[in-house]
Structures are given as structure tokens and as C-alpha cells.
N, C-alpha and C positions, 0 to 999 in steps of 0.2 A: 251117723248117730248110732249105728249098730242095732243090736237086738232091742226090742221094746217090750214092755209089759203093760198090761191094762190095769188101771186103778179105777175102782168104782166108788162113788160117794153119793149119798142121798142128801138132797137139798129140798127146801120147801118149793112146791110147785109155783108159788107166786114169784119167788126169786128166779127160778128158771125162766118164767115168762118175761120178767123184766130184762134178764140177760139177753134173751132172744130178741126182744123189741129193740134193744140198744145195739144189737149186732156184735156183741162181745164174743171173742174167740175163747170160749171157756177152756178148751183143751190147752191152748197156748198159755192162757192165764194160769191155769193150775200147774203146768210144767214149770213156768217161770217162778211161781210161788214156792214150789217144792225145791227147785234149785237154790233159791235164796235161803230157804230154811236150812238146807243141808250145809251150805257155806257158813251160815251163822253158827250152827251147832259145831261144825268142825273148828271154826275160829275159837269158840268158847272152850272146847276141849283142849286145843293147843295152848290157850291162855292158862288153863288149869294145870296142864303139864309143865309149863314154863314156871309157874309159881312153885310147884312141887320141886322142880329141879333147883330153883333158887334157894328154897329152904334147905335142901340137901347140901348145896354148895356153901351156904353160910356156915355150916358145921365144920367145913374143912378149913384149916389154917391157911391164910393167904400165902405164906411162904411155900407151903406144899403145892398149892395151885401154880405158883410161879415156876417152881422147879419142874412140874409135869409139863407145862407149856414149853419151857426151854428145852427139855429133853425131846419133846415132839418135834420141835423145830430143827434140832441137831440131827435127828434121824433122816430128815429129808435130803 
């Protein structure tokens, strides 16, 4: 896992008590939730970038795109 950092959060005491009574691994739960959120935000940003790229590509004539692809293939 490599180096780790400590993250601190304040939660209501009642919630902490309920989590303890239920035997919830809070550290593991928080780690998993943070990993899910990072993946969700990364996917959203990639989607936004793909949309921007699509808008840019729509401005380029199809014939020009075809020519660039063919030239790229010929260089290989």
C-alpha cells in the first residue's frame, strides 16, 4: 500500500457509539468510501474531457480527420 496519511473527521458521538456496537471497521469503511469517490470524480472528469474533445473534433472536417488517420497509418 505504500506510505499512508492520517485523515481526521469529527462525527457525532452517538454515531461513533452505534458504529462501535455494530463492530464496523470505520477505518476500512472510510478508506473504501474515499477510493470510490476518487474513482467517481476521475470518471466524471474523463467524461467531461471526452465531451470537450468531441466538440473540438466536430469542428474539424471529416475529410481532414480521415487524411490524418491515413497518414498516421502509413508512417507505421
